[in-house]
C-alpha angles and dihedrals in degrees: 000000000000108000135162114205121225117274111272109242100171139010105280121251088239092057092046092051092050092048093049092047091053092048092052092241100102095110089226121138113257091247093059093045089050090052090056091051093045091051091079094027089062093054111115129249118217120247121239089255091054092047092049091056088074125045089202093054090047091052092050092050091049090051091050098222134065121225111217125185109221143118137270100204108056110107115229090002109059118338131150115241104229091211102047099023089227121132112238138188139072098303091039092054092050088049091054092048094048091049090051091048091057105031104020090241124095092213110100120175106248114218115193111239134180132206087255099056108027097097091048092050091051092049092048092049092240087130130026094212141355119230105173117119086292107179114214115233131163089238093055090045088068088067104031137029115236127213115199134341092243098178137019111216128168146163110316136185127236125186138168112283088243092060113094098161096083117064104142139016089266088067091063092083108123092358127126106249125189120209133173112254120244092028130105092251098092094053091045093053096045091048092049097041114011092185094061115113101234121198120185119219132191096247146346095275090059091054090051089050090049089056092049093048095047093245090119133030095199138023118208124195140126113310095245093053094044090049090053091051091050091050091053096044121043092194092076133061139191115246128198127341129301109284095206132045121239115169119206121214138189107249119221134167112299113264097015094128096161091058090045090055090046092053092044090054090050091051091052090051095053091045092052093046095050094244092118089054092050091049089055095045094053094048124020091013091067091073107014110093121238129028128304114300121237113266112255121256107274109237090013099111123085105258096038 
């Protein structure tokens, strides 16, 4: 998926909270602060037998640091905190837990990747894995092996908080809908509601502006991007559930089945323990309505 996040206008609430907590001025009770610390502290570390089941995992442990391809500018998904320097969000938290599982340390080296170069970086060994809203497709699976899926995203609707007329995708009929050009959003909207008036924009920030200016009544994009926009701008809200399914996977070098099985086993362990749920609650769950979704079936997406 090739996505450009909305322009960052202010320090995110997530970053501010993290910075205050680290400085000891958060105002939180000690028990809540401890729970945040213990969230990563409770993440498991693989046994020697588990590590030895995968030559790639063994090589990473011997190196002492995991190299993860990701991003540092995706709010609620993977964004660098300007105060602490740490990357935060749902994907970032999974990256930290996977690194800890393999090396014992929740401090991976984050390598910036793009949709254009991630397969090449995996093939070259520049990164050990890619965790960056990486949609699983059968076409991509011919170049990269996917563990997971670890999250099921999809096209989601955002409106102004003052708009109560749109609650589901069926309500888009006859409405002005902004989408980002060169994404799958336009096709998804027209297939779901052919009578919607779809207007492409250059990026997410332009769609948010269109909402504020009354040029659009709804903005449709992938859940993770819409959530980031809602977190940055309190004038908009997410309505309803995603009306398409888009599973995200962890990309690893093509053909490395032992490492895929190793990562899949780790995903199952954090799902069983509730750590996956906590990662969602403290990131995407801060703006997405409803409770945490159920994790997708590992190995259940075409391409896995």
